C-alpha positions in Angstrom: 14.2 -15.2 10.6 15.0 -17.4 13.6 17.1 -15.7 16.3 17.8 -16.2 20.0 16.9 -13.7 22.6 20.8 -13.4 23.3 21.4 -12.6 19.6 18.7 -10.0 19.5 20.2 -8.4 22.6 23.6 -8.2 21.2 22.3 -6.6 17.9 20.2 -4.0 19.7 22.4 -3.4 22.8 19.9 -4.8 25.1 19.7 -7.1 28.2 18.1 -10.6 28.3 15.8 -11.1 31.3 14.8 -14.8 31.4 15.6 -17.9 29.3 17.5 -17.6 26.1 14.7 -18.6 23.9 14.5 -18.7 20.0 12.0 -16.5 18.2 10.6 -16.8 14.7 9.5 -13.5 13.4 8.1 -10.3 15.0 4.7 -8.9 15.9 3.6 -5.6 17.6 -0.1 -6.4 17.9 -0.9 -8.9 20.5 -4.3 -9.7 18.9 -2.6 -11.1 15.8 -0.5 -14.1 15.3 2.3 -13.9 18.0 3.0 -17.5 18.5 6.7 -18.2 18.6 7.4 -14.5 17.8 9.2 -11.6 19.3 6.5 -9.2 20.6 7.7 -5.7 20.1 6.3 -3.3 22.8 5.9 0.0 20.8 4.9 3.1 22.6 2.4 4.9 20.4 -1.3 6.0 20.9 -1.4 2.9 23.0 1.5 1.6 25.0 2.6 -1.9 23.9 3.9 -2.7 27.4 0.3 -3.0 28.5 -0.1 -6.0 26.2 3.0 -7.9 26.9 1.3 -10.4 29.2 -1.4 -10.8 26.6 1.0 -11.7 23.9 2.8 -14.3 26.2 -0.6 -15.8 26.9 -1.1 -16.3 23.1 2.3 -17.9 22.7 4.8 -15.2 22.2 8.4 -16.5 22.8 9.9 -13.1 23.8 9.0 -9.4 24.3 11.2 -6.5 23.3 10.5 -3.7 26.0 12.1 -0.6 27.4 11.3 -1.5 31.0 10.7 -4.6 33.1 7.0 -6.0 33.2 6.1 -6.8 36.8 5.1 -10.4 37.3 5.6 -11.6 33.8 6.9 -15.1 33.3 8.2 -14.7 29.7 11.7 -13.7 28.4 12.3 -10.1 27.9 14.9 -8.2 26.0 15.2 -4.8 27.6 16.3 -1.7 25.7 16.2 2.1 26.0 14.0 2.7 23.0 12.0 -0.3 21.4 11.4 1.6 18.1 15.1 2.2 17.6 15.8 -1.4 18.6 13.3 -2.7 16.2 14.8 -0.6 13.4 18.4 -1.8 14.3 17.2 -5.5 14.4 15.7 -5.0 10.9 18.8 -3.4 9.4 20.9 -6.5 10.8 18.4 -9.0 9.2 18.7 -7.0 5.8 22.6 -7.2 5.9 22.7 -10.9 6.8 19.7 -13.1 6.0 18.6 -10.8 3.2 22.1 -9.8 2.0 21.6 -11.3 -1.5 17.9 -10.6 -1.8 16.6 -7.9 -4.2 14.8 -5.3 -2.2 12.0 -3.6 -4.2 10.8 -0.4 -2.5 7.5 1.0 -3.6 6.1 4.5 -2.9 3.7 7.1 -4.5 0.7 9.1 -3.6 -1.6 6.5 -4.8 -1.4 3.0 -5.9 1.3 1.8 -3.5 -0.4 -1.3 -2.2 -2.0 -2.4 -5.3 1.4 -1.9 -7.1 3.2 -3.8 -4.3 0.6 -6.7 -4.7 1.0 -6.7 -8.5 4.7 -6.7 -8.2 4.7 -9.7 -5.8 2.5 -11.4 -8.2 4.7 -10.7 -11.2 7.6 -12.2 -9.2 5.7 -15.2 -7.8 7.9 -17.7 -9.7 10.7 -16.7 -7.3 10.8 -17.0 -3.6 9.1 -13.5 -2.7 8.0 -11.8 0.5 6.1 -8.6 0.6 4.6 -6.1 3.1 1.3 -7.2 4.4 -1.6 -5.0 3.8 -0.3 -1.4 4.0 2.4 -1.8 6.4 4.6 1.0 5.0 5.9 3.1 7.9 8.6 3.1 10.6 6.9 0.0 12.0 5.6 -1.7 8.9 9.0 -1.7 7.0 11.0 -3.4 9.9 8.0 -5.8 10.3 8.2 -6.8 6.6 11.9 -7.4 6.7 11.9 -9.3 10.0 9.1 -11.5 8.8 10.4 -12.3 5.4 11.3 -15.7 4.5 15.0 -16.3 5.1 15.3 -17.8 1.7 13.6 -14.9 0.0 15.0 -13.9 -3.4 13.1 -10.8 -3.4 11.3 -8.7 -0.7 8.6 -6.1 -1.9 8.6 -3.2 0.6 5.8 -0.6 0.6 7.1 2.8 1.7 4.8 5.6 2.9 5.4 9.0 4.3 3.7 11.9 6.0 6.8 14.4 6.0 10.2 15.0 4.7 13.0 12.5 5.6 10.6 9.6 6.4 11.3 7.6 3.2 15.0 8.3 3.5 14.9 6.8 7.0 13.0 3.7 5.7 15.7 3.4 3.0 18.4 3.3 5.4 16.7 0.3 7.0 15.7 -1.6 3.8 18.4 -0.6 1.4 16.3 -1.0 -1.7 18.1 -2.3 -4.8 14.9 -1.3 -7.0 12.8 1.7 -6.4 9.2 2.1 -7.9 7.5 5.6 -7.8 3.9 5.3 -8.9 2.6 8.9 -9.0 2.8 12.3 -7.3 -0.6 13.6 -6.2 -2.3 15.7 -3.5 -1.7 13.6 -0.5 -0.3 15.0 2.8 0.1 18.3 1.0 -0.8 20.1 4.1 2.4 18.9 5.8 4.7 19.2 2.8 3.8 22.6 1.4 2.1 21.6 -1.8 2.5 19.0 -4.5 6.1 19.9 -5.2 6.9 19.0 -1.7 5.2 15.7 -2.2 7.4 15.1 -5.2 10.5 16.0 -3.2 9.6 13.6 -0.3 8.7 10.8 -2.7 12.0 11.2 -4.6 13.9 10.2 -1.5 13.4 6.6 -2.7 15.2 7.4 -6.1 18.0 9.1 -4.4 18.6 6.1 -2.1 19.2 3.8 -5.2 22.9 3.3 -5.7 24.8 2.8 -9.0 24.0 -0.8 -9.3 20.4 -0.4 -8.7 17.3 0.5 -10.6 14.6 3.1 -10.5 11.2 2.2 -12.2 9.3 5.4 -12.9 5.9 6.4 -14.1 6.5 8.1 -17.5 3.1 9.5 -17.6 3.6 11.6 -14.4 6.0 14.6 -15.1 7.1 14.9 -11.5 7.9 11.2 -11.3 9.6 11.1 -14.6 11.8 14.1 -13.7 13.3 11.9 -10.9 15.3 10.0 -13.5 17.8 12.9 -13.4 18.8 12.2 -9.7 19.0 8.5 -10.0 22.6 7.2 -9.6 21.6 3.8 -11.1 19.5 2.7 -14.1 16.1 3.9 -15.0 13.3 2.1 -16.5 9.9 3.8 -17.3 6.4 2.5 -17.8 3.0 3.9 -18.5 0.9 4.8 -21.7 4.4 5.8 -22.9 7.8 4.5 -21.7 9.9 1.5 -21.9 7.0 -0.7 -20.8 4.0 0.7 -22.5 0.4 -0.2 -23.0 -0.6 -0.6 -26.8 -4.3 -1.4 -26.8 -7.0 -1.3 -24.0 -10.5 -2.8 -23.5 -12.8 -2.6 -20.6 -15.3 -5.1 -19.4 -18.8 -4.5 -17.9 -17.4 -3.9 -14.3 -14.5 -1.8 -15.1 -11.7 -4.3 -15.5 -9.1 -3.8 -18.3 -7.5 -6.0 -20.7 -4.5 -4.5 -22.3 -1.6 -5.4 -24.7 1.8 -4.1 -23.9 5.3 -3.7 -25.3 8.5 -4.1 -23.2 12.2 -4.7 -23.7 11.5 -8.4 -23.1 8.7 -8.8 -25.7 5.1 -8.0 -26.1 2.2 -9.6 -24.2 -1.4 -9.2 -23.0 -2.8 -8.9 -19.5 -6.5 -9.3 -18.2 -6.8 -7.7 -14.8 -9.0 -8.7 -11.9 -8.9 -5.3 -10.4 -11.0 -2.4 -12.0 -9.8 1.0 -13.1 -7.7 2.4 -15.8 -5.1 3.4 -13.1 -4.6 -0.3 -12.4 -3.2 -0.7 -15.9 -0.4 1.7 -14.9 0.2 -0.2 -11.6 0.4 -3.6 -13.7 2.8 -2.0 -16.2 5.1 -1.2 -13.2 4.9 -4.7 -12.1 5.8 -6.0 -15.5 8.8 -3.6 -15.6 10.0 -5.0 -12.1 9.5 -8.5 -13.2 11.3 -8.2 -16.4 14.2 -6.3 -14.7 14.7 -9.1 -12.4 14.9 -11.7 -15.1 11.4 -13.4 -14.6 10.1 -14.9 -17.8 7.4 -12.8 -19.5 4.8 -15.4 -19.4 5.3 -16.0 -15.7 5.1 -12.2 -15.1 1.8 -12.0 -17.1 0.4 -15.1 -15.1 1.4 -13.6 -11.9 -0.2 -10.2 -12.5 -3.4 -11.7 -13.8 -3.7 -13.7 -10.5 -3.8 -10.6 -8.3 -7.2 -9.7 -6.9 -8.4 -6.6 -5.1 -8.1 -6.6 -1.4 -8.8 -4.6 1.9 -11.4 -2.1 0.5 -9.3 -1.1 -2.6 -11.3 -1.1 -5.7 -13.2 -4.3 -4.7 -16.0 -5.0 -7.0 -19.4 -6.2 -5.7 -21.6 -7.2 -8.6 -25.2 -7.6 -7.2 -27.6 -10.2 -8.4 -29.8 -7.6 -9.8 -27.0 -6.3 -11.9 -25.9 -3.2 -10.2 -22.2 -2.7 -9.2 -20.7 -1.4 -5.9 -17.0 -0.5 -6.0 -15.6 -0.5 -2.4 -12.6 1.8 -2.4 -13.0 3.2 1.1 -9.5 2.3 2.3 -8.2 5.9 2.0 -8.7 8.9 -0.2 -6.9 11.9 -1.6 -7.7 14.1 -4.8 -5.7 12.0 -7.1 -7.1 8.7 -6.1 -10.6 9.9 -5.9 -10.4 11.2 -9.5 -9.1 7.8 -10.6 -12.0 6.1 -8.8 -14.5 8.6 -10.4 -13.3 7.9 -13.9 -13.6 4.2 -13.3 -17.4 4.4 -12.4 -17.9 6.9 -15.2 -16.8 4.2 -17.6 -19.3 1.6 -16.4 -22.0 0.8 -18.6 -24.9 1.7 -16.3 -27.8 4.1 -16.3 -27.0 5.8 -12.8 -23.7 6.7 -11.4 -23.3 7.6 -7.7 -20.2 8.5 -5.5 -20.7 8.0 -1.8 -17.8 10.1 -0.6 -16.2 10.9 2.9 -13.8 13.7 3.6 -10.3 13.6 2.2 -8.0 14.2 5.1 -4.6 15.9 5.2 -4.9 17.8 1.9 -3.8 21.4 1.3 -6.5 23.8 0.5 -9.2 21.6 2.0 -12.4 23.4 0.7 -10.9 24.0 -2.8 -9.8 20.3 -3.1 -13.2 19.0 -2.2 -15.1 21.4 -4.5 -12.7 20.5 -7.5 -13.9 16.7 -6.9 -17.5 17.9 -6.9 -16.9 19.8 -10.1 -15.2 16.7 -11.7 -18.1 14.5 -10.7 -20.6 16.8 -12.1 -18.8 16.8 -15.4 -18.8 13.0 -15.4 -22.5 13.0 -14.7 -21.9 11.3 -11.2 -24.1 12.1 -8.3 -22.4 12.8 -5.0 -23.6 11.6 -1.7 -21.5 13.1 1.1 -21.0 11.2 4.4 -20.5 13.4 7.5 -19.1 16.4 5.6 -20.5 19.3 3.5 -17.2 20.0 1.9 -18.3 18.8 -1.4 -21.0 21.4 -1.6 -24.0 19.1 -0.9 -25.5 18.4 2.6 -23.8 15.8 4.4 -25.5 12.8 5.8 -24.7 10.0 8.3 -26.6 7.2 6.3 -27.0 6.5 2.6 -30.2 8.0 1.3 -33.0 5.8 0.1 -32.5 7.0 -3.3 -29.0 5.3 -3.6 -30.6 1.9 -2.4 -33.4 2.4 -4.9 -30.9 3.0 -7.8 -29.0 -0.2 -6.8 -32.2 -2.2 -6.7 -33.1 -1.0 -10.2 -30.3 -3.2 -11.5 -28.5 -0.6 -13.6 -26.5 1.4 -11.2 -22.8 2.0 -10.4 -21.9 3.2 -6.8 -18.6 4.1 -5.6 -17.8 4.3 -1.8 -14.5 6.2 -1.0 -13.3 8.3 1.8 -10.1 8.8 4.0 -9.2 6.1 6.5 -10.4 8.2 9.5 -13.9 8.4 8.1 -14.5 4.6 8.3 -16.8 4.1 5.4 -16.7 0.3 5.6 -20.0 0.6 7.5 -21.6 2.1 4.3 -20.4 -0.8 2.1 -21.8 -3.2 4.8 -25.1 -1.5 4.7 -25.4 -1.4 0.9 -24.4 -5.2 0.5 -27.4 -5.9 2.8 -29.8 -5.2 0.0 -28.6 -8.3 -2.1 
């Protein structure tokens, strides 16, 4: 998305200070690739204005700021509010460069990022851009649109929320033509007054779909399925039942599924690279989107099969001795933890251990953690709690020797999972050292 500084200033109601340079995309982290880009100085936990000079030293063409930066040599576009300007710029790009593109919005309490990646895979025979990592908030959605290829036929936009109205605001920027809802679970319930509040917040994506659009809904989740009644456009369902449905399932030794499916465009088979039964549902959502956007079924299947796990989301580490570590420590809520527990319970191993950190921002915190502990007990999974006693077992800072011994034995499955703030990557790193 190449724009001149003067064009940006006109769109956002700002003033150019310096040369009228051209920018190619945006960035708000000066440590990332900023070369030739517009650096957006966002005022959050850290003030982006403090890093404008660093961005210029790394090759940024221009910076979007709310005040002048003393001594800087780069071009500035000065506005009153950089976040508002960021959103305005994204809206303009959506209505011009991306006016003819299909915009696929993806939300849900669990599976957003994996489903987004699988959808991008299903659509890979088209020119497709998608949200990087989990860029799904008021910064991530404009970032995705402004860094999309100008020739994009489809842009897949992940949409998260922590409160009411946030997805509606993201939809005002992205104007999705297809809305995918994966599941309603116990994430952010403390902010939303329970799971029904989560459903209402997630349904904002479906309400944003106009009469020419499409909602792709999980038929196996009653709260998601009920959103069909509020959609002004068409509805396509998926799941173990639905318009796109799995008809046969088989699991390999590390929890990855092969499945057969039926769809309005024909039947097929998929062998996933990512473990977990819940990934079958995510893949069915991707097949539904691919088919609805007129991608040949064989291309949809090939694209879905090519998608691998990433960023601490159900990443399999199969040790030389035979044991398996599943790194799912990117985030956690009761719904996603239960899905991960079921995955390791299905592994053909003699010992199953869940190394768990706290689940943040859940309603009825103690009850939610004890419910996970009860489920683990029923599945014959030992819990090791890191830095918390909420699971009813003493917390520890380090993995006990017994977990390492189990892995060394060659027939253990160990899950590592916790909320983002817990930072359990260190535990995964320690466990991988035993190879």
